[in-house]
C-alpha positions in Angstrom: 14.3 -20.4 -26.9 17.2 -19.3 -24.7 18.7 -21.7 -22.2 21.1 -21.5 -19.6 23.5 -23.6 -18.0 24.9 -23.7 -14.5 27.5 -25.9 -14.4 30.0 -26.9 -10.9 32.6 -29.3 -9.9 31.5 -31.4 -7.1 34.2 -31.8 -4.5 33.9 -35.1 -3.2 34.1 -36.6 0.5 32.1 -39.4 2.3 28.9 -37.8 2.4 28.2 -37.2 -1.6 30.1 -40.9 -1.9 26.6 -42.2 0.9 24.3 -40.3 -1.7 26.1 -41.9 -4.8 25.6 -45.5 -3.9 22.3 -44.7 -2.0 20.9 -43.5 -4.9 22.8 -44.6 -8.1 24.3 -41.2 -9.0 26.5 -41.8 -12.3 27.6 -38.4 -12.6 30.4 -37.7 -9.6 32.0 -34.7 -11.1 30.3 -32.4 -11.9 26.1 -30.7 -11.5 24.0 -29.3 -14.0 21.1 -27.0 -14.5 19.4 -26.2 -17.0 16.5 -23.2 -17.2 15.0 -22.3 -19.9 13.2 -19.1 -21.2 12.6 -16.8 -24.7 11.4 -13.2 -23.8 12.2 -12.2 -27.3 8.7 -11.0 -28.2 8.8 -8.4 -25.5 10.1 -6.5 -27.6 7.6 -6.5 -30.2 4.7 -4.2 -27.9 4.8 -1.7 -25.4 4.7 -2.7 -21.4 4.7 -1.6 -18.4 5.2 -4.6 -16.1 6.3 -8.2 -16.3 6.7 -11.3 -13.7 8.8 -14.2 -13.7 7.3 -17.1 -11.2 7.4 -20.3 -10.4 8.8 -22.2 -7.1 12.3 -21.9 -5.4 14.6 -23.5 -7.6 13.1 -23.2 -10.8 15.0 -20.6 -12.2 13.5 -17.2 -11.5 17.0 -15.5 -10.1 19.0 -16.9 -13.3 16.8 -15.6 -15.9 16.5 -12.2 -13.7 20.2 -11.8 -13.3 20.4 -12.9 -17.3 18.5 -8.9 -17.7 20.8 -7.0 -16.6 22.1 -6.3 -12.7 19.3 -6.8 -9.9 18.2 -2.9 -8.7 19.5 -1.6 -5.3 18.7 0.1 -2.3 21.2 2.1 -0.7 19.5 3.4 2.8 21.5 5.7 5.6 20.1 4.2 9.0 21.2 7.3 10.5 18.8 9.9 8.1 14.8 9.5 8.7 14.1 7.6 5.6 12.5 10.6 3.6 15.9 12.2 3.9 17.3 9.0 1.8 15.5 10.4 -1.3 17.9 13.2 -1.4 18.2 13.2 -5.2 14.6 14.4 -5.6 13.2 17.8 -4.2 11.1 17.2 -1.1 7.7 17.7 -2.3 8.7 15.5 -5.1 9.9 12.7 -2.0 7.1 12.9 -0.5 4.9 12.0 -3.6 6.9 9.1 -4.6 6.5 7.8 -1.0 2.8 8.1 -1.2 2.7 6.8 -4.7 4.0 3.6 -3.6 1.4 3.1 -0.6 4.0 5.2 1.9 1.8 7.8 3.0 2.4 7.9 7.1 4.0 11.0 7.9 5.6 10.4 11.0 7.0 6.7 9.0 9.0 9.4 7.1 10.5 10.9 9.4 11.8 7.4 10.8 15.5 5.9 10.1 15.1 2.6 7.7 15.6 -0.2 10.2 12.9 1.1 12.5 10.3 0.6 9.9 8.1 -3.0 9.9 9.2 -5.5 7.6 6.1 -4.1 5.2 7.0 -0.6 5.2 10.8 -1.7 4.8 9.9 -3.2 1.4 7.8 -0.1 0.1 10.3 1.9 1.0 13.1 -0.1 -0.9 10.2 -0.6 -3.7 9.7 2.9 -3.7 14.0 3.6 -4.0 14.4 1.2 -6.8 11.7 2.8 -9.0 12.5 6.0 -7.9 16.0 6.2 -8.5 15.1 4.3 -11.8 16.5 6.2 -15.1 14.6 7.1 -18.3 14.1 3.4 -20.3 15.9 1.4 -17.5 14.3 -1.8 -16.4 14.3 -1.9 -12.8 14.9 -5.8 -12.0 13.4 -7.0 -8.3 13.9 -10.5 -7.3 12.2 -12.4 -4.5 9.4 -9.8 -4.6 7.0 -9.6 -1.9 8.6 -13.2 -0.1 9.3 -11.7 3.1 5.6 -9.6 4.0 2.0 -10.7 4.9 -0.1 -11.9 2.1 -2.6 -8.9 2.0 0.0 -6.7 2.6 1.6 -8.3 -0.9 -1.6 -8.0 -2.2 -2.3 -3.9 -1.1 1.7 -3.3 -2.0 1.2 -4.7 -5.6 -1.7 -2.7 -6.4 0.2 0.9 -5.1 3.0 -0.8 -7.1 1.4 -0.4 -10.6 -0.3 2.2 -10.0 2.9 4.2 -9.7 4.7 2.0 -12.8 2.0 2.6 -15.3 1.3 6.4 -13.9 4.8 7.3 -14.5 5.3 5.1 -17.9 8.3 2.9 -16.1 8.9 -1.0 -17.2 9.7 -3.5 -14.2 10.5 -7.4 -14.0 9.6 -9.2 -10.5 10.5 -12.3 -10.0 8.6 -14.3 -7.2 7.2 -17.4 -6.2 3.7 -16.1 -5.1 1.0 -16.2 -7.9 -1.7 -14.8 -5.4 0.2 -11.0 -6.4 -0.9 -11.4 -10.4 -4.6 -9.8 -10.2 -3.3 -7.0 -7.9 -0.2 -6.3 -10.0 -1.8 -7.1 -13.2 1.0 -7.9 -15.6 1.3 -7.0 -19.2 3.3 -10.9 -19.2 4.2 -13.3 -17.3 7.2 -15.9 -17.7 7.8 -19.3 -15.6 11.0 -21.6 -16.0 8.3 -24.6 -15.0 6.1 -23.8 -18.1 9.0 -24.2 -20.7 10.4 -20.0 -19.7 7.8 -18.6 -22.7 6.3 -15.4 -22.5 2.6 -15.0 -21.9 0.7 -12.1 -22.4 -2.5 -12.1 -20.5 -5.5 -10.6 -19.6 -4.8 -9.4 -16.4 -5.6 -6.0 -17.1 -8.8 -6.4 -18.8 -10.2 -8.1 -15.8 -9.3 -5.5 -13.3 -8.2 -6.3 -9.4 -10.2 -8.0 -7.3 -12.8 -6.5 -5.0 -11.9 -5.3 -1.2 -14.4 -6.2 1.1 -13.8 -4.7 4.1 -15.9 -5.0 7.5 -17.0 -2.3 9.5 -17.9 -1.8 13.2 -18.4 0.2 16.0 -15.4 0.2 18.5 -14.8 2.4 21.8 -12.4 5.2 22.0 -9.4 3.1 23.2 -8.8 1.3 20.1 -8.1 4.4 18.6 -4.5 4.0 20.7 -4.1 1.2 17.9 -3.8 3.7 15.3 -3.1 7.3 17.1 1.0 6.9 15.9 0.6 6.7 12.4 -1.7 10.0 12.4 0.5 12.8 10.9 -0.9 15.8 13.2 -1.0 14.8 16.5 -2.1 11.5 18.8 -4.7 13.0 20.6 -8.4 12.5 20.1 -11.7 13.5 21.3 -13.0 10.6 23.6 -16.9 11.8 22.6 -16.4 10.8 18.4 -17.9 7.4 17.2 -15.0 5.5 16.0 -15.5 3.2 13.3 -13.1 0.0 12.8 -12.4 -0.9 9.4 -11.2 -4.9 9.0 -10.1 -6.5 6.0 -10.1 -10.6 6.3 -10.2 -9.5 10.6 -6.7 -7.3 9.7 -7.4 -4.1 11.3 -7.3 -1.6 8.5 -8.2 1.5 9.3 -10.4 3.9 11.8 -12.4 6.5 11.4 -13.2 9.3 14.1 -16.1 11.2 13.9 -17.6 14.0 15.7 -20.7 16.7 16.0 -19.4 19.5 15.2 -22.6 22.1 15.0 -22.3 25.0 13.5 -24.4 28.2 12.6 -27.7 26.9 11.0 -26.6 23.0 11.2 -27.0 21.8 14.4 -26.9 17.9 13.0 -23.0 18.7 11.6 -20.7 15.8 12.0 -17.3 15.9 10.9 -14.2 13.2 9.9 -11.8 14.5 12.7 -9.2 11.4 12.1 -9.2 9.3 9.4 -5.8 6.8 9.6 -4.8 4.0 7.6 -2.8 1.0 8.6 1.1 1.6 6.6 0.5 -1.9 5.5 -2.7 -1.1 3.2 -2.0 2.5 2.1 -2.1 2.8 -2.0 -4.8 1.1 -2.6 -7.3 4.7 -2.2 -8.9 2.9 0.7 -8.9 6.4 2.9 -11.2 8.0 0.2 -13.8 5.2 0.3 -14.1 4.9 3.8 -14.7 8.5 3.9 -17.6 8.8 1.2 -18.8 5.6 2.7 -18.7 7.4 6.2 -20.2 10.3 4.6 -22.8 8.4 3.0 -24.4 6.7 6.3 -24.3 10.0 8.3 -26.1 11.6 5.2 -28.9 8.7 5.3 -29.3 10.0 9.3 -29.9 13.4 8.0 -27.0 14.9 8.8 -24.3 17.0 6.8 -20.7 15.9 7.0 -17.6 17.6 6.7 -13.7 17.2 6.6 -10.6 19.0 7.2 -6.8 17.7 5.8 -3.5 19.4 5.2 -2.5 16.1 3.7 -1.9 17.3 0.2 -2.6 13.5 -1.4 -5.6 13.3 0.5 -7.5 17.1 -0.3 -5.8 16.8 -4.0 -8.3 13.8 -4.2 -11.6 15.4 -2.5 -10.8 18.4 -5.3 -11.0 15.6 -7.7 -14.1 13.9 -7.0 -18.1 15.2 -7.4 -18.8 13.3 -4.2 -17.3 15.7 -2.2 -18.0 19.5 -2.2 -14.9 21.9 -1.7 -16.2 24.7 0.9 -15.5 28.8 1.6 -12.6 27.6 3.5 -10.8 25.2 1.1 -7.6 25.3 -0.5 -6.8 28.7 1.8 -4.8 29.1 5.4 -6.5 28.9 8.4 -6.7 32.5 9.9 -5.6 32.2 13.7 -5.4 34.9 16.0 -3.7 35.8 19.4 -1.7 32.1 18.8 1.6 31.4 20.0 5.0 31.0 17.1 4.2 27.3 17.0 0.1 27.3 16.8 0.2 29.9 14.2 2.8 28.1 12.3 0.0 25.1 11.8 -2.9 26.9 11.0 -0.3 28.8 8.4 -0.8 25.3 6.4 -3.2 25.3 3.3 -6.0 23.0 4.3 -8.6 21.1 2.1 -12.1 21.0 3.2 -14.6 19.9 2.0 -18.3 18.5 2.7 -20.2 15.5 1.3 -22.5 16.0 -1.7 -23.6 12.6 -3.0 -25.5 9.5 -2.2 -27.3 8.6 0.9 -26.4 4.9 1.7 -28.7 2.9 3.8 -28.4 -0.5 6.0 -26.2 0.6 8.7 -28.0 2.5 10.8 -26.7 0.2 14.1 -23.3 1.7 13.9 -24.7 4.8 14.5 -26.7 4.4 17.7 -25.4 6.2 20.5 -23.2 4.0 22.5 -25.0 3.5 25.5 -27.5 1.8 23.7 -24.7 -0.2 21.9 -23.4 -1.3 24.8 -27.0 -2.3 26.2 -27.8 -4.2 23.0 -24.5 -6.1 23.3 -25.2 -7.4 27.1 -26.5 -10.6 28.3 -27.2 -12.0 31.8 -26.1 -15.6 31.9 -27.2 -16.6 35.6 
């Protein structure tokens, strides 16, 4: 068991003398803090994530600093966020940010100081873990101390997926215990419990369920989400708009449009799907698309989606619930388009049709909006 002793001489004055007299303090020359820890067992097994936890002042940071220099991020506020990852190829930089739950393209183009607290924190984590060399342990203090607790959970789940997929190692110091089941650490250590390394069974338990509430909303709800869409803020107002919330916080919106095709009068398409930056990285966008596919298929529709977002498109390619159409992986044909529009259509598109089970019990969501308004109306007098 290791012990860190921190001593400091006391510069006495009227205030310290008052404390001595009021509380019968004997040592008037110096103050001392002892922090106990023992992480030697970490050398005996393979691990990716460790967490040092405890209340403020318990010695977490002291232990972390004893293990090495804290990892830092260094952003140039004059550059777009993505340009700060210039040790990577552009495509690799987008994949790193996406893996850490920063998949909003407009966010990549903003400078660091214009990001939200949650976005800044994810960007800093991406920088620290992306910059780490092989076999280097990333050390992060005050983990999730400045973000909303639901955001902290989403961030933790995205972080642990990336760390394990890339086989990196990270040690986080935090005063919050609610992140544990989302991080699923390989070991933990608490100075308040003697500082011994504890191996848990977090990974065997798996992360908690994510339960979203879904409701049908009016088209103007799109205004809350539109700046996070990677192509355009415009949307067809004849779409059916489905809002998804987590613990009463807006998380995502899905806009579904009737798109009749040859021989398919009941065809529908997911026109827009946006997950707010704070909740990206957990696979919510894909799950929502599959849910929407299931409830529309239950109504007798065939439902399609087309995206140029590589992370979402590749996900669709790798699952059985969505079947690639004949246009999947191809550039869209264009005729008589100007140069700007032609460039837009020259990108490879991921095109899929939902091909899985019906989902019943949500028929109310798909009623014509007029019927929904009438059902909600109430005459008081």
